[in-house]
PDB file as gemmi writes it, atoms N, CA and C in Angstrom:
CRYST1    1.000    1.000    1.000  90.00  90.00  90.00 P 1                      
ATOM      1  N   MET A   1     -83.255  10.825 152.736  1.00  0.00           N  
ATOM      2  CA  MET A   1     -82.169  11.787 152.804  1.00  0.00           C  
ATOM      3  C   MET A   1     -80.932  11.162 152.151  1.00  0.00           C  
ATOM      4  N   SER A   2     -80.356  11.871 151.218  1.00  0.00           N  
ATOM      5  CA  SER A   2     -79.154  11.371 150.554  1.00  0.00           C  
ATOM      6  C   SER A   2     -77.946  11.506 151.485  1.00  0.00           C  
ATOM      7  N   ILE A   3     -76.907  10.792 151.147  1.00  0.00           N  
ATOM      8  CA  ILE A   3     -75.692  10.839 151.963  1.00  0.00           C  
ATOM      9  C   ILE A   3     -75.105  12.247 151.963  1.00  0.00           C  
ATOM     10  N   ASN A   4     -75.113  12.902 150.804  1.00  0.00           N  
ATOM     11  CA  ASN A   4     -74.556  14.256 150.724  1.00  0.00           C  
ATOM     12  C   ASN A   4     -75.314  15.233 151.609  1.00  0.00           C  
ATOM     13  N   SER A   5     -76.625  15.141 151.620  1.00  0.00           N  
ATOM     14  CA  SER A   5     -77.398  16.053 152.468  1.00  0.00           C  
ATOM     15  C   SER A   5     -77.193  15.715 153.941  1.00  0.00           C  
ATOM     16  N   HIS A   6     -77.021  14.428 154.238  1.00  0.00           N  
ATOM     17  CA  HIS A   6     -76.747  14.024 155.624  1.00  0.00           C  
ATOM     18  C   HIS A   6     -75.388  14.577 156.072  1.00  0.00           C  
ATOM     19  N   ILE A   7     -74.400  14.492 155.199  1.00  0.00           N  
ATOM     20  CA  ILE A   7     -73.070  15.028 155.513  1.00  0.00           C  
ATOM     21  C   ILE A   7     -73.157  16.538 155.735  1.00  0.00           C  
ATOM     22  N   GLN A   8     -73.902  17.228 154.891  1.00  0.00           N  
ATOM     23  CA  GLN A   8     -74.059  18.684 155.046  1.00  0.00           C  
ATOM     24  C   GLN A   8     -74.713  19.011 156.386  1.00  0.00           C  
ATOM     25  N   ASN A   9     -75.708  18.229 156.756  1.00  0.00           N  
ATOM     26  CA  ASN A   9     -76.380  18.422 158.034  1.00  0.00           C  
ATOM     27  C   ASN A   9     -75.398  18.225 159.191  1.00  0.00           C  
ATOM     28  N   LEU A  10     -74.575  17.197 159.104  1.00  0.00           N  
ATOM     29  CA  LEU A  10     -73.574  16.940 160.142  1.00  0.00           C  
ATOM     30  C   LEU A  10     -72.558  18.081 160.214  1.00  0.00           C  
ATOM     31  N   LYS A  11     -72.160  18.601 159.060  1.00  0.00           N  
ATOM     32  CA  LYS A  11     -71.208  19.718 159.035  1.00  0.00           C  
ATOM     33  C   LYS A  11     -71.803  20.960 159.693  1.00  0.00           C  
ATOM     34  N   GLN A  12     -73.090  21.194 159.465  1.00  0.00           N  
ATOM     35  CA  GLN A  12     -73.753  22.335 160.103  1.00  0.00           C  
ATOM     36  C   GLN A  12     -73.786  22.165 161.617  1.00  0.00           C  
ATOM     37  N   LYS A  13     -74.082  20.956 162.071  1.00  0.00           N  
ATOM     38  CA  LYS A  13     -74.092  20.686 163.513  1.00  0.00           C  
ATOM     39  C   LYS A  13     -72.695  20.886 164.099  1.00  0.00           C  
ATOM     40  N   HIS A  14     -71.670  20.443 163.349  1.00  0.00           N  
ATOM     41  CA  HIS A  14     -70.285  20.589 163.798  1.00  0.00           C  
ATOM     42  C   HIS A  14     -69.927  22.069 163.945  1.00  0.00           C  
ATOM     43  N   GLU A  15     -70.314  22.876 162.966  1.00  0.00           N  
ATOM     44  CA  GLU A  15     -70.048  24.319 163.023  1.00  0.00           C  
ATOM     45  C   GLU A  15     -70.767  24.966 164.206  1.00  0.00           C  
ATOM     46  N   LYS A  16     -72.000  24.542 164.446  1.00  0.00           N  
ATOM     47  CA  LYS A  16     -72.768  25.077 165.572  1.00  0.00           C  
ATOM     48  C   LYS A  16     -72.069  24.747 166.892  1.00  0.00           C  
ATOM     49  N   LEU A  17     -71.569  23.529 167.009  1.00  0.00           N  
ATOM     50  CA  LEU A  17     -70.852  23.143 168.220  1.00  0.00           C  
ATOM     51  C   LEU A  17     -69.562  23.947 168.368  1.00  0.00           C  
ATOM     52  N   SER A  18     -68.895  24.229 167.266  1.00  0.00           N  
ATOM     53  CA  SER A  18     -67.680  25.051 167.316  1.00  0.00           C  
ATOM     54  C   SER A  18     -67.994  26.417 167.902  1.00  0.00           C  
ATOM     55  N   SER A  19     -69.098  26.989 167.471  1.00  0.00           N  
ATOM     56  CA  SER A  19     -69.516  28.294 167.992  1.00  0.00           C  
ATOM     57  C   SER A  19     -69.855  28.209 169.473  1.00  0.00           C  
ATOM     58  N   GLU A  20     -70.523  27.127 169.871  1.00  0.00           N  
ATOM     59  CA  GLU A  20     -70.877  26.956 171.279  1.00  0.00           C  
ATOM     60  C   GLU A  20     -69.632  26.825 172.152  1.00  0.00           C  
ATOM     61  N   VAL A  21     -68.633  26.090 171.664  1.00  0.00           N  
ATOM     62  CA  VAL A  21     -67.383  25.944 172.419  1.00  0.00           C  
ATOM     63  C   VAL A  21     -66.716  27.305 172.569  1.00  0.00           C  
ATOM     64  N   GLU A  22     -66.670  28.051 171.480  1.00  0.00           N  
ATOM     65  CA  GLU A  22     -66.063  29.383 171.509  1.00  0.00           C  
ATOM     66  C   GLU A  22     -66.777  30.280 172.521  1.00  0.00           C  
ATOM     67  N   GLN A  23     -68.097  30.255 172.510  1.00  0.00           N  
ATOM     68  CA  GLN A  23     -68.879  31.065 173.450  1.00  0.00           C  
ATOM     69  C   GLN A  23     -68.657  30.602 174.888  1.00  0.00           C  
ATOM     70  N   ALA A  24     -68.562  29.295 175.097  1.00  0.00           N  
ATOM     71  CA  ALA A  24     -68.365  28.761 176.447  1.00  0.00           C  
ATOM     72  C   ALA A  24     -67.035  29.232 177.027  1.00  0.00           C  
ATOM     73  N   TYR A  25     -65.998  29.319 176.182  1.00  0.00           N  
ATOM     74  CA  TYR A  25     -64.703  29.805 176.656  1.00  0.00           C  
ATOM     75  C   TYR A  25     -64.764  31.281 177.038  1.00  0.00           C  
ATOM     76  N   LYS A  26     -65.655  32.031 176.419  1.00  0.00           N  
ATOM     77  CA  LYS A  26     -65.783  33.458 176.715  1.00  0.00           C  
ATOM     78  C   LYS A  26     -66.650  33.718 177.941  1.00  0.00           C  
ATOM     79  N   SER A  27     -67.377  32.721 178.370  1.00  0.00           N  
ATOM     80  CA  SER A  27     -68.295  32.872 179.496  1.00  0.00           C  
ATOM     81  C   SER A  27     -67.524  33.049 180.801  1.00  0.00           C  
ATOM     82  N   PRO A  28     -68.009  33.953 181.661  1.00  0.00           N  
ATOM     83  CA  PRO A  28     -67.333  34.133 182.952  1.00  0.00           C  
ATOM     84  C   PRO A  28     -67.441  32.888 183.839  1.00  0.00           C  
ATOM     85  N   ALA A  29     -68.491  32.120 183.653  1.00  0.00           N  
ATOM     86  CA  ALA A  29     -68.674  30.891 184.433  1.00  0.00           C  
ATOM     87  C   ALA A  29     -68.226  29.703 183.576  1.00  0.00           C  
ATOM     88  N   LEU A  30     -66.918  29.616 183.370  1.00  0.00           N  
ATOM     89  CA  LEU A  30     -66.343  28.580 182.520  1.00  0.00           C  
ATOM     90  C   LEU A  30     -66.657  27.198 183.089  1.00  0.00           C  
ATOM     91  N   ASP A  31     -67.338  26.375 182.324  1.00  0.00           N  
ATOM     92  CA  ASP A  31     -67.721  25.030 182.748  1.00  0.00           C  
ATOM     93  C   ASP A  31     -66.927  24.018 181.925  1.00  0.00           C  
ATOM     94  N   GLU A  32     -65.847  23.530 182.508  1.00  0.00           N  
ATOM     95  CA  GLU A  32     -64.949  22.617 181.790  1.00  0.00           C  
ATOM     96  C   GLU A  32     -65.654  21.330 181.368  1.00  0.00           C  
ATOM     97  N   PHE A  33     -66.556  20.826 182.217  1.00  0.00           N  
ATOM     98  CA  PHE A  33     -67.269  19.594 181.875  1.00  0.00           C  
ATOM     99  C   PHE A  33     -68.146  19.812 180.646  1.00  0.00           C  
ATOM    100  N   TYR A  34     -68.861  20.923 180.605  1.00  0.00           N  
ATOM    101  CA  TYR A  34     -69.734  21.251 179.473  1.00  0.00           C  
ATOM    102  C   TYR A  34     -68.911  21.381 178.189  1.00  0.00           C  
ATOM    103  N   ILE A  35     -67.794  22.075 178.282  1.00  0.00           N  
ATOM    104  CA  ILE A  35     -66.918  22.248 177.120  1.00  0.00           C  
ATOM    105  C   ILE A  35     -66.383  20.893 176.657  1.00  0.00           C  
ATOM    106  N   SER A  36     -66.020  20.056 177.601  1.00  0.00           N  
ATOM    107  CA  SER A  36     -65.532  18.721 177.270  1.00  0.00           C  
ATOM    108  C   SER A  36     -66.591  17.915 176.521  1.00  0.00           C  
ATOM    109  N   GLN A  37     -67.828  18.001 176.968  1.00  0.00           N  
ATOM    110  CA  GLN A  37     -68.920  17.286 176.299  1.00  0.00           C  
ATOM    111  C   GLN A  37     -69.135  17.813 174.879  1.00  0.00           C  
ATOM    112  N   LEU A  38     -69.072  19.134 174.717  1.00  0.00           N  
ATOM    113  CA  LEU A  38     -69.219  19.725 173.387  1.00  0.00           C  
ATOM    114  C   LEU A  38     -68.114  19.237 172.454  1.00  0.00           C  
ATOM    115  N   LYS A  39     -66.893  19.207 172.961  1.00  0.00           N  
ATOM    116  CA  LYS A  39     -65.760  18.778 172.139  1.00  0.00           C  
ATOM    117  C   LYS A  39     -65.877  17.306 171.750  1.00  0.00           C  
ATOM    118  N   LYS A  40     -66.360  16.481 172.665  1.00  0.00           N  
ATOM    119  CA  LYS A  40     -66.555  15.063 172.350  1.00  0.00           C  
ATOM    120  C   LYS A  40     -67.603  14.892 171.257  1.00  0.00           C  
ATOM    121  N   GLU A  41     -68.668  15.669 171.333  1.00  0.00           N  
ATOM    122  CA  GLU A  41     -69.715  15.603 170.315  1.00  0.00           C  
ATOM    123  C   GLU A  41     -69.179  16.090 168.967  1.00  0.00           C  
ATOM    124  N   LYS A  42     -68.363  17.154 168.990  1.00  0.00           N  
ATOM    125  CA  LYS A  42     -67.738  17.643 167.754  1.00  0.00           C  
ATOM    126  C   LYS A  42     -66.880  16.551 167.120  1.00  0.00           C  
ATOM    127  N   LEU A  43     -66.100  15.866 167.934  1.00  0.00           N  
ATOM    128  CA  LEU A  43     -65.235  14.803 167.434  1.00  0.00           C  
ATOM    129  C   LEU A  43     -66.064  13.658 166.858  1.00  0.00           C  
ATOM    130  N   ARG A  44     -67.146  13.304 167.529  1.00  0.00           N  
ATOM    131  CA  ARG A  44     -68.014  12.238 167.040  1.00  0.00           C  
ATOM    132  C   ARG A  44     -68.583  12.608 165.666  1.00  0.00           C  
ATOM    133  N   LEU A  45     -69.027  13.857 165.530  1.00  0.00           N  
ATOM    134  CA  LEU A  45     -69.561  14.320 164.249  1.00  0.00           C  
ATOM    135  C   LEU A  45     -68.484  14.310 163.167  1.00  0.00           C  
ATOM    136  N   LYS A  46     -67.294  14.775 163.522  1.00  0.00           N  
ATOM    137  CA  LYS A  46     -66.189  14.811 162.559  1.00  0.00           C  
ATOM    138  C   LYS A  46     -65.848  13.404 162.070  1.00  0.00           C  
ATOM    139  N   GLU A  47     -65.835  12.445 162.988  1.00  0.00           N  
ATOM    140  CA  GLU A  47     -65.544  11.066 162.611  1.00  0.00           C  
ATOM    141  C   GLU A  47     -66.637  10.495 161.714  1.00  0.00           C  
ATOM    142  N   GLU A  48     -67.898  10.817 162.012  1.00  0.00           N  
ATOM    143  CA  GLU A  48     -68.991  10.332 161.175  1.00  0.00           C  
ATOM    144  C   GLU A  48     -68.932  10.957 159.781  1.00  0.00           C  
ATOM    145  N   ILE A  49     -68.619  12.247 159.725  1.00  0.00           N  
ATOM    146  CA  ILE A  49     -68.472  12.920 158.426  1.00  0.00           C  
ATOM    147  C   ILE A  49     -67.363  12.247 157.620  1.00  0.00           C  
ATOM    148  N   SER A  50     -66.258  11.988 158.270  1.00  0.00           N  
ATOM    149  CA  SER A  50     -65.126  11.346 157.605  1.00  0.00           C  
ATOM    150  C   SER A  50     -65.504   9.952 157.108  1.00  0.00           C  
ATOM    151  N   ARG A  51     -66.188   9.207 157.934  1.00  0.00           N  
ATOM    152  CA  ARG A  51     -66.599   7.847 157.565  1.00  0.00           C  
ATOM    153  C   ARG A  51     -67.540   7.867 156.361  1.00  0.00           C  
ATOM    154  N   LEU A  52     -68.482   8.796 156.353  1.00  0.00           N  
ATOM    155  CA  LEU A  52     -69.456   8.868 155.264  1.00  0.00           C  
ATOM    156  C   LEU A  52     -68.862   9.434 153.974  1.00  0.00           C  
ATOM    157  N   SER A  53     -67.779  10.174 154.094  1.00  0.00           N  
ATOM    158  CA  SER A  53     -67.169  10.822 152.927  1.00  0.00           C  
ATOM    159  C   SER A  53     -66.257   9.893 152.139  1.00  0.00           C  
ATOM    160  N   ARG A  54     -66.004   8.734 152.645  1.00  0.00           N  
ATOM    161  CA  ARG A  54     -65.090   7.801 151.964  1.00  0.00           C  
ATOM    162  C   ARG A  54     -65.667   7.281 150.694  1.00  0.00           C  
TER     163      ARG A  54                                                      
END                                                                             
């Protein structure tokens, strides 16, 4: 797997997590811990994308 395809894969995962966070906020049973975990994973992906893009 090339670096560019790996970065694209990470970006897709990041977008998917963004959608999950958005849906979690709309849920009547708002789970702050779950949302926090999603956001941490999004940040981890964003940092990895940034690191690989240098």
